[in-house]
N, CA and C atoms as an extended XYZ file, in Angstrom:
273
Properties=species:S:1:pos:R:3:atomname:S:1:resname:S:1:resid:I:1 pbc="F F F"
N       -34.653      -59.314       23.692 N   MET     1
C       -34.245      -57.985       24.046 CA  MET     1
C       -35.438      -57.145       24.472 C   MET     1
N       -36.590      -57.354       23.854 N   ALA     2
C       -37.772      -56.593       24.216 CA  ALA     2
C       -38.314      -57.103       25.542 C   ALA     2
N       -38.512      -56.164       26.480 N   SER     3
C       -38.985      -56.558       27.793 CA  SER     3
C       -40.493      -56.456       27.912 C   SER     3
N       -41.122      -55.822       26.980 N   GLY     4
C       -42.561      -55.681       27.032 CA  GLY     4
C       -43.047      -54.910       25.826 C   GLY     4
N       -44.357      -54.695       25.744 N   PRO     5
C       -44.870      -53.963       24.589 CA  PRO     5
C       -44.481      -52.490       24.652 C   PRO     5
N       -44.116      -51.947       23.527 N   TYR     6
C       -43.762      -50.536       23.438 CA  TYR     6
C       -44.773      -49.766       22.620 C   TYR     6
N       -45.687      -50.479       21.995 N   GLY     7
C       -46.683      -49.826       21.171 CA  GLY     7
C       -47.954      -50.635       21.079 C   GLY     7
N       -48.936      -50.024       20.454 N   LYS     8
C       -50.232      -50.667       20.260 CA  LYS     8
C       -50.768      -50.187       18.915 C   LYS     8
N       -51.375      -51.071       18.167 N   VAL     9
C       -51.899      -50.736       16.849 CA  VAL     9
C       -53.422      -50.829       16.873 C   VAL     9
N       -54.052      -49.823       16.309 N   SER    10
C       -55.503      -49.830       16.155 CA  SER    10
C       -55.799      -49.783       14.659 C   SER    10
N       -56.566      -50.741       14.184 N   ILE    11
C       -56.884      -50.833       12.758 CA  ILE    11
C       -58.385      -50.680       12.573 C   ILE    11
N       -58.772      -49.761       11.708 N   SER    12
C       -60.173      -49.557       11.384 CA  SER    12
C       -60.563      -50.521       10.270 C   SER    12
N       -61.397      -51.476       10.601 N   VAL    13
C       -61.824      -52.484        9.630 CA  VAL    13
C       -62.600      -51.825        8.489 C   VAL    13
N       -63.309      -50.739        8.784 N   GLU    14
C       -64.078      -50.045        7.756 CA  GLU    14
C       -63.176      -49.334        6.750 C   GLU    14
N       -61.982      -48.932        7.164 N   GLU    15
C       -61.065      -48.206        6.282 CA  GLU    15
C       -60.053      -49.123        5.591 C   GLU    15
N       -59.712      -50.230        6.215 N   CYS    16
C       -58.694      -51.133        5.676 CA  CYS    16
C       -59.187      -51.781        4.386 C   CYS    16
N       -58.345      -51.758        3.367 N   LYS    17
C       -58.695      -52.342        2.069 CA  LYS    17
C       -58.072      -53.714        1.852 C   LYS    17
N       -57.362      -54.227        2.868 N   GLY    18
C       -56.812      -55.578        2.787 CA  GLY    18
C       -55.639      -55.742        1.840 C   GLY    18
N       -54.885      -54.681        1.580 N   CYS    19
C       -53.768      -54.773        0.629 CA  CYS    19
C       -52.584      -55.566        1.189 C   CYS    19
N       -52.444      -55.598        2.511 N   GLY    20
C       -51.378      -56.377        3.133 CA  GLY    20
C       -50.033      -55.686        3.224 C   GLY    20
N       -49.933      -54.420        2.810 N   LEU    21
C       -48.654      -53.718        2.889 CA  LEU    21
C       -48.157      -53.586        4.327 C   LEU    21
N       -49.062      -53.337        5.256 N   CYS    22
C       -48.667      -53.204        6.660 CA  CYS    22
C       -48.157      -54.533        7.208 C   CYS    22
N       -48.801      -55.619        6.804 N   VAL    23
C       -48.404      -56.956        7.266 CA  VAL    23
C       -46.998      -57.281        6.784 C   VAL    23
N       -46.722      -56.981        5.524 N   GLU    24
C       -45.402      -57.271        4.948 CA  GLU    24
C       -44.309      -56.382        5.528 C   GLU    24
N       -44.654      -55.168        5.929 N   SER    25
C       -43.631      -54.238        6.389 CA  SER    25
C       -43.399      -54.265        7.900 C   SER    25
N       -44.204      -54.969        8.653 N   CYS    26
C       -44.114      -54.984       10.126 CA  CYS    26
C       -42.881      -55.772       10.593 C   CYS    26
N       -41.873      -55.078       11.170 N   PRO    27
C       -40.668      -55.790       11.616 CA  PRO    27
C       -40.914      -56.884       12.663 C   PRO    27
N       -41.746      -56.625       13.709 N   PRO    28
C       -41.969      -57.700       14.687 CA  PRO    28
C       -43.021      -58.718       14.245 C   PRO    28
N       -43.594      -58.525       13.071 N   GLN    29
C       -44.594      -59.438       12.509 CA  GLN    29
C       -45.784      -59.680       13.442 C   GLN    29
N       -46.309      -58.580       13.976 N   CYS    30
C       -47.462      -58.707       14.869 CA  CYS    30
C       -48.779      -58.362       14.170 C   CYS    30
N       -48.721      -58.131       12.859 N   LEU    31
C       -49.926      -57.888       12.076 CA  LEU    31
C       -50.156      -59.051       11.125 C   LEU    31
N       -51.404      -59.336       10.846 N   HIS    32
C       -51.741      -60.372        9.870 CA  HIS    32
C       -53.073      -60.001        9.227 C   HIS    32
N       -53.394      -60.634        8.126 N   LEU    33
C       -54.704      -60.435        7.509 CA  LEU    33
C       -55.697      -61.370        8.179 C   LEU    33
N       -56.816      -60.823        8.582 N   ALA    34
C       -57.840      -61.598        9.283 CA  ALA    34
C       -58.429      -62.660        8.367 C   ALA    34
N       -58.768      -63.820        8.904 N   PRO    35
C       -59.361      -64.874        8.072 CA  PRO    35
C       -60.785      -64.539        7.616 C   PRO    35
N       -61.511      -63.720        8.391 N   GLU    36
C       -62.879      -63.371        8.016 CA  GLU    36
C       -62.881      -62.139        7.110 C   GLU    36
N       -63.895      -62.055        6.297 N   LEU    37
C       -64.045      -60.939        5.373 CA  LEU    37
C       -64.751      -59.774        6.054 C   LEU    37
N       -64.375      -58.556        5.649 N   SER    38
C       -65.064      -57.374        6.138 CA  SER    38
C       -66.343      -57.184        5.333 C   SER    38
N       -67.102      -56.148        5.643 N   ALA    39
C       -68.334      -55.851        4.904 CA  ALA    39
C       -68.037      -55.509        3.446 C   ALA    39
N       -66.773      -55.130        3.166 N   TYR    40
C       -66.368      -54.782        1.803 CA  TYR    40
C       -65.828      -55.984        1.029 C   TYR    40
N       -65.802      -57.152        1.660 N   GLY    41
C       -65.366      -58.368        0.981 CA  GLY    41
C       -63.860      -58.551        0.903 C   GLY    41
N       -63.124      -57.929        1.825 N   VAL    42
C       -61.666      -58.074        1.861 CA  VAL    42
C       -61.251      -58.619        3.231 C   VAL    42
N       -60.064      -59.159        3.290 N   HIS    43
C       -59.494      -59.610        4.560 CA  HIS    43
C       -58.733      -58.439        5.164 C   HIS    43
N       -59.297      -57.780        6.177 N   PRO    44
C       -58.626      -56.614        6.743 CA  PRO    44
C       -57.428      -57.017        7.604 C   PRO    44
N       -56.529      -56.085        7.791 N   ALA    45
C       -55.388      -56.321        8.666 CA  ALA    45
C       -55.877      -56.428       10.102 C   ALA    45
N       -55.133      -57.158       10.902 N   SER    46
C       -55.486      -57.375       12.294 CA  SER    46
C       -54.215      -57.383       13.131 C   SER    46
N       -54.313      -56.852       14.350 N   TYR    47
C       -53.186      -56.800       15.280 CA  TYR    47
C       -53.282      -57.970       16.244 C   TYR    47
N       -52.163      -58.673       16.454 N   ASP    48
C       -52.125      -59.829       17.359 CA  ASP    48
C       -52.372      -59.453       18.815 C   ASP    48
N       -52.099      -58.206       19.158 N   GLY    49
C       -52.270      -57.762       20.537 CA  GLY    49
C       -50.984      -57.756       21.330 C   GLY    49
N       -49.914      -58.312       20.789 N   THR    50
C       -48.626      -58.311       21.472 CA  THR    50
C       -47.504      -58.117       20.457 C   THR    50
N       -46.378      -57.654       20.946 N   GLY    51
C       -45.186      -57.575       20.125 CA  GLY    51
C       -44.950      -56.266       19.407 C   GLY    51
N       -45.870      -55.333       19.465 N   CYS    52
C       -45.703      -54.068       18.747 CA  CYS    52
C       -44.591      -53.255       19.395 C   CYS    52
N       -43.687      -52.746       18.563 N   THR    53
C       -42.594      -51.907       19.060 CA  THR    53
C       -42.927      -50.431       18.968 C   THR    53
N       -44.029      -50.089       18.321 N   GLY    54
C       -44.419      -48.691       18.173 CA  GLY    54
C       -43.620      -47.962       17.111 C   GLY    54
N       -42.995      -48.690       16.196 N   CYS    55
C       -42.129      -48.068       15.180 CA  CYS    55
C       -42.917      -47.219       14.187 C   CYS    55
N       -44.172      -47.575       13.902 N   GLY    56
C       -45.006      -46.806       12.998 CA  GLY    56
C       -44.824      -47.108       11.527 C   GLY    56
N       -44.029      -48.112       11.195 N   ILE    57
C       -43.814      -48.434        9.786 CA  ILE    57
C       -45.126      -48.812        9.108 C   ILE    57
N       -45.975      -49.537        9.786 N   CYS    58
C       -47.267      -49.924        9.210 CA  CYS    58
C       -48.104      -48.686        8.888 C   CYS    58
N       -48.060      -47.703        9.764 N   PHE    59
C       -48.803      -46.462        9.549 CA  PHE    59
C       -48.309      -45.735        8.306 C   PHE    59
N       -46.994      -45.638        8.161 N   TYR    60
C       -46.418      -44.886        7.050 CA  TYR    60
C       -46.557      -45.593        5.704 C   TYR    60
N       -46.640      -46.901        5.697 N   CYS    61
C       -46.761      -47.607        4.419 CA  CYS    61
C       -48.214      -47.807        4.001 C   CYS    61
N       -49.155      -47.572        4.885 N   CYS    62
C       -50.570      -47.778        4.575 CA  CYS    62
C       -51.070      -46.702        3.599 C   CYS    62
N       -51.632      -47.126        2.473 N   PRO    63
C       -52.120      -46.152        1.498 CA  PRO    63
C       -53.481      -45.545        1.853 C   PRO    63
N       -54.131      -46.060        2.874 N   GLU    64
C       -55.470      -45.597        3.232 CA  GLU    64
C       -55.421      -44.729        4.492 C   GLU    64
N       -55.605      -43.416        4.351 N   PRO    65
C       -55.561      -42.528        5.523 CA  PRO    65
C       -56.599      -42.922        6.570 C   PRO    65
N       -56.174      -43.026        7.790 N   GLY    66
C       -57.081      -43.349        8.884 CA  GLY    66
C       -57.300      -44.820        9.140 C   GLY    66
N       -56.697      -45.691        8.358 N   ALA    67
C       -56.910      -47.117        8.563 CA  ALA    67
C       -56.102      -47.643        9.746 C   ALA    67
N       -54.895      -47.107        9.953 N   ILE    68
C       -54.021      -47.586       11.029 CA  ILE    68
C       -53.592      -46.416       11.904 C   ILE    68
N       -53.676      -46.636       13.208 N   VAL    69
C       -53.151      -45.682       14.181 CA  VAL    69
C       -52.222      -46.457       15.094 C   VAL    69
N       -51.008      -45.921       15.283 N   VAL    70
C       -50.036      -46.561       16.166 CA  VAL    70
C       -49.872      -45.692       17.398 C   VAL    70
N       -50.012      -46.318       18.548 N   TYR    71
C       -49.836      -45.627       19.818 CA  TYR    71
C       -48.514      -46.052       20.427 C   TYR    71
N       -47.692      -45.103       20.759 N   LYS    72
C       -46.425      -45.379       21.432 CA  LYS    72
C       -46.721      -45.381       22.931 C   LYS    72
N       -46.478      -46.506       23.579 N   LEU    73
C       -46.756      -46.627       25.008 CA  LEU    73
C       -45.626      -46.008       25.809 C   LEU    73
N       -45.988      -45.302       26.816 N   ARG    74
C       -44.994      -44.691       27.693 CA  ARG    74
C       -44.718      -45.614       28.862 C   ARG    74
N       -43.463      -45.721       29.196 N   THR    75
C       -43.100      -46.446       30.407 CA  THR    75
C       -42.733      -45.405       31.446 C   THR    75
N       -43.231      -45.525       32.654 N   PRO    76
C       -42.955      -44.504       33.659 CA  PRO    76
C       -41.476      -44.442       34.005 C   PRO    76
N       -41.000      -43.240       34.182 N   HIS    77
C       -39.616      -43.018       34.602 CA  HIS    77
C       -39.470      -43.536       36.024 C   HIS    77
N       -38.324      -44.167       36.380 N   PRO    78
C       -38.155      -44.698       37.735 CA  PRO    78
C       -38.381      -43.659       38.825 C   PRO    78
N       -38.063      -42.412       38.543 N   ALA    79
C       -38.251      -41.361       39.548 CA  ALA    79
C       -39.736      -41.120       39.823 C   ALA    79
N       -40.587      -41.440       38.870 N   MET    80
C       -42.015      -41.231       39.043 CA  MET    80
C       -42.638      -42.268       39.968 C   MET    80
N       -41.936      -43.359       40.234 N   ASN    81
C       -42.449      -44.403       41.113 CA  ASN    81
C       -42.228      -44.093       42.579 C   ASN    81
N       -41.534      -43.024       42.866 N   GLN    82
C       -41.276      -42.643       44.251 CA  GLN    82
C       -42.568      -42.121       44.876 C   GLN    82
N       -42.740      -42.380       46.164 N   THR    83
C       -43.917      -41.867       46.842 CA  THR    83
C       -43.745      -40.380       47.081 C   THR    83
N       -44.849      -39.715       47.293 N   ARG    84
C       -44.823      -38.266       47.496 CA  ARG    84
C       -43.988      -37.931       48.726 C   ARG    84
N       -43.145      -36.928       48.594 N   GLY    85
C       -42.302      -36.503       49.708 CA  GLY    85
C       -40.893      -37.053       49.647 C   GLY    85
N       -40.681      -38.140       48.938 N   GLU    86
C       -39.348      -38.694       48.792 CA  GLU    86
C       -38.675      -38.084       47.589 C   GLU    86
N       -37.386      -37.955       47.649 N   HIS    87
C       -36.636      -37.402       46.533 CA  HIS    87
C       -36.006      -38.539       45.752 C   HIS    87
N       -36.134      -38.451       44.462 N   ALA    88
C       -35.509      -39.458       43.594 CA  ALA    88
C       -34.038      -39.117       43.433 C   ALA    88
N       -33.195      -40.127       43.272 N   PRO    89
C       -31.776      -39.859       43.063 CA  PRO    89
C       -31.558      -39.104       41.756 C   PRO    89
N       -30.567      -38.245       41.749 N   ALA    90
C       -30.249      -37.466       40.554 CA  ALA    90
C       -29.695      -38.408       39.487 C   ALA    90
N       -30.114      -38.173       38.263 N   LEU    91
C       -29.654      -39.012       37.157 CA  LEU    91
C       -28.516      -38.377       36.437 C   LEU    91
């Protein structure tokens, strides 16, 4: 059903404490704990780079402020693809 990415996740390795709550709560399962340890000795969360729906559940369940930022990607409206001077059909 998903035709493309609708969101993007940015995870701060310095802020992530490796609790795994975001990984467990992610509906599309595009987050995982990294195999390498951070400077703090934990496995930080990592984004696969694909599959994010932009729902923000990972952001809301994360106990560490600033560790996760979710960006909702905008898809251009079909009328915006028209060249200058042409009128888009009324919706």
